[in-house]
Phi, psi and omega in degrees: 000130178252129175268154179304135182307336187273358181300130167225143180244129179233128179244146180209154174281000183244157180290059188302319181293316183299315179301314179297309181307311178300322180286342174289332184287341187048043176251176172305147180299137183239138176294136179268120180225139357282152176273092187218170182292146175215164181232154176219149171260128179237129183208163173227065186295329181242235182258352183240145168286132185238143184231125182232136176286134177256139176282161179312129178096335184295319176301310177299318181299312180294323177297310184297322176297315180292341173275001179092010181291143169301151182306319178297314176299321176298316178303314181296318177300316175299313178299326177295327181273329185221094180306336183265012177307129186252104180293326181292322174293321178298322183286322176295322180296319178293320184288319179291330178283349182059043184249002177266121187244003177182160179228149172143193185288144177286161175307327184293320176288322180295330179290334180282332181291000000 
């Protein structure tokens, strides 16, 4: 799976997506709870930057895909870190975010043939 070139994955031991989201409301400060690690997908597949909160394991899955791993290997990497990782939800997230630009063999595998 090839991701759009604008894709960035940010992981943090802090609730980065929740903090960002609260600040987008331009409302009075609201406490962020729970105060826990979060990850976010940031991309600009069309004309606007979109930020999406990632569930546990989705960041690892996306990092593996961006490193050229096959989808099944990326799913195993995510599952090893988070046994409850849901690969179908992660793929649906990528399709809905419009950040998948291709399917097929990775460059790494093409170089071996």
